[in-house]
C-alpha positions as CSV (number, residue, x, y, z in Angstrom):
1,X,91.9,81.0,186.6
2,X,89.0,83.2,185.5
3,X,89.3,85.1,188.8
4,X,92.8,86.4,187.9
5,X,92.9,90.2,187.9
6,X,95.3,92.6,186.4
7,X,97.4,94.7,188.8
8,X,95.4,97.7,187.7
9,X,92.1,96.1,188.5
10,X,93.5,95.1,191.9
11,X,94.7,98.6,192.6
12,X,91.4,100.1,191.6
13,X,89.5,97.7,193.8
14,X,91.7,98.6,196.8
15,X,91.3,102.3,196.1
16,X,87.5,102.0,195.9
17,X,87.4,100.1,199.2
18,X,89.6,102.7,200.8
19,X,87.4,105.5,199.5
20,X,84.2,103.8,200.8
21,X,85.9,103.4,204.2
22,X,86.7,107.1,204.4
23,X,83.3,108.2,203.1
24,X,80.5,105.6,202.5
25,X,78.8,108.1,200.1
26,X,81.7,107.6,197.7
27,X,80.3,104.1,196.9
28,X,78.1,105.7,194.3
29,X,80.5,108.5,193.2
30,X,79.8,109.8,189.7
31,X,82.3,112.1,187.9
32,X,79.5,113.5,185.8
33,X,77.5,114.2,188.9
34,X,80.6,116.0,190.4
35,X,80.8,118.1,187.2
36,X,77.2,119.4,187.9
37,X,78.3,120.6,191.3
38,X,81.4,122.4,189.9
39,X,80.4,125.8,188.6
40,X,81.6,127.3,185.4
41,X,83.8,130.3,186.1
42,X,82.5,133.6,184.9
43,X,84.4,135.1,181.9
44,X,85.8,137.9,184.0
45,X,87.3,135.5,186.5
46,X,88.8,133.4,183.7
47,X,90.3,136.6,182.2
48,X,91.8,137.5,185.5
49,X,93.3,134.0,186.1
50,X,93.9,132.6,182.6
51,X,93.7,135.7,180.4
52,X,95.2,139.1,180.5
53,X,95.8,139.2,184.3
54,X,99.5,139.2,184.0
55,X,100.0,140.8,180.6
56,X,97.5,143.1,178.9
57,X,99.0,142.2,175.6
58,X,98.7,138.4,176.3
59,X,96.2,135.9,175.1
60,X,92.6,136.2,176.2
61,X,90.8,133.5,178.2
62,X,89.0,132.1,175.1
63,X,92.2,131.6,173.2
64,X,94.0,130.0,176.2
65,X,91.1,127.6,176.7
66,X,91.0,126.7,173.0
67,X,94.8,126.0,173.3
68,X,94.1,123.9,176.4
69,X,91.5,121.9,174.4
70,X,94.1,121.3,171.7
71,X,96.5,120.0,174.3
72,X,94.0,117.8,175.9
73,X,93.0,116.4,172.5
74,X,96.7,115.8,171.8
75,X,96.9,113.7,174.9
76,X,94.1,111.5,173.6
77,X,91.3,113.2,175.5
78,X,91.9,110.7,178.3
79,X,90.6,112.8,181.2
80,X,86.9,113.1,180.6
81,X,86.0,115.5,183.4
82,X,88.7,118.1,182.8
83,X,88.0,117.9,179.1
84,X,84.3,118.5,179.5
85,X,84.9,121.3,182.0
86,X,87.4,123.0,179.6
87,X,84.8,122.9,176.9
88,X,82.2,124.5,179.3
89,X,84.7,127.2,180.3
90,X,85.7,127.9,176.7
91,X,82.0,128.4,175.8
92,X,81.6,130.7,178.8
93,X,84.7,132.7,177.7
94,X,83.0,133.2,174.3
95,X,84.2,130.3,172.1
96,X,81.5,129.2,169.7
97,X,80.7,125.5,169.1
98,X,82.3,125.8,165.6
99,X,85.5,127.2,167.1
100,X,85.7,124.4,169.6
101,X,85.0,121.8,166.9
102,X,87.6,123.3,164.6
103,X,90.2,123.4,167.4
104,X,89.6,119.7,168.0
105,X,89.5,118.8,164.3
106,X,92.9,120.6,163.7
107,X,94.5,118.3,166.3
108,X,93.6,115.2,164.1
109,X,96.6,116.1,162.0
110,X,98.9,115.7,165.0
111,X,97.1,113.4,167.5
112,X,95.3,111.1,165.1
113,X,91.7,110.4,164.2
114,X,90.9,108.3,167.4
115,X,92.0,111.1,169.7
116,X,90.1,113.7,167.7
117,X,87.0,111.4,167.6
118,X,87.1,110.9,171.4
119,X,87.5,114.7,172.0
120,X,84.6,115.4,169.7
121,X,82.4,113.0,171.5
122,X,83.2,114.6,174.9
123,X,82.7,118.1,173.5
124,X,79.4,117.1,171.9
125,X,78.2,115.8,175.3
126,X,78.8,119.3,176.8
127,X,77.2,121.1,173.9
128,X,74.1,118.8,174.1
129,X,73.9,119.4,177.9
130,X,74.1,123.2,177.3
131,X,71.3,122.9,174.6
132,X,69.1,121.0,177.1
133,X,69.7,123.6,179.7
134,X,68.5,126.4,177.3
135,X,65.2,124.6,176.6
């Protein structure tokens, strides 16, 4: 019975087969590759959509994105692509690497060390990618 699969494995296999049937290029789909196609929004656009667009007295985009990182960390940093994109957007909105790390570290008190560690790993990936792009 070594061929037995969990319901999740069966569902994922069916979804992959269906995706390949719709578009054969999806056979080698990479979330990280997709991230490279998705541009980082300029700070002005983030301010309009996520910042002070509705309320001039409201939170700026940087603060909103740091709060988003805190929430994603609290969820256990389960969604790699949205987490990495939020780190990228936070940096574009003016957040420093230290502010991002401190936001994530603060969540260890509420989400636990494993969630914080996973979030730090994902954030570090983005920061290293940014450093490589600068060189």
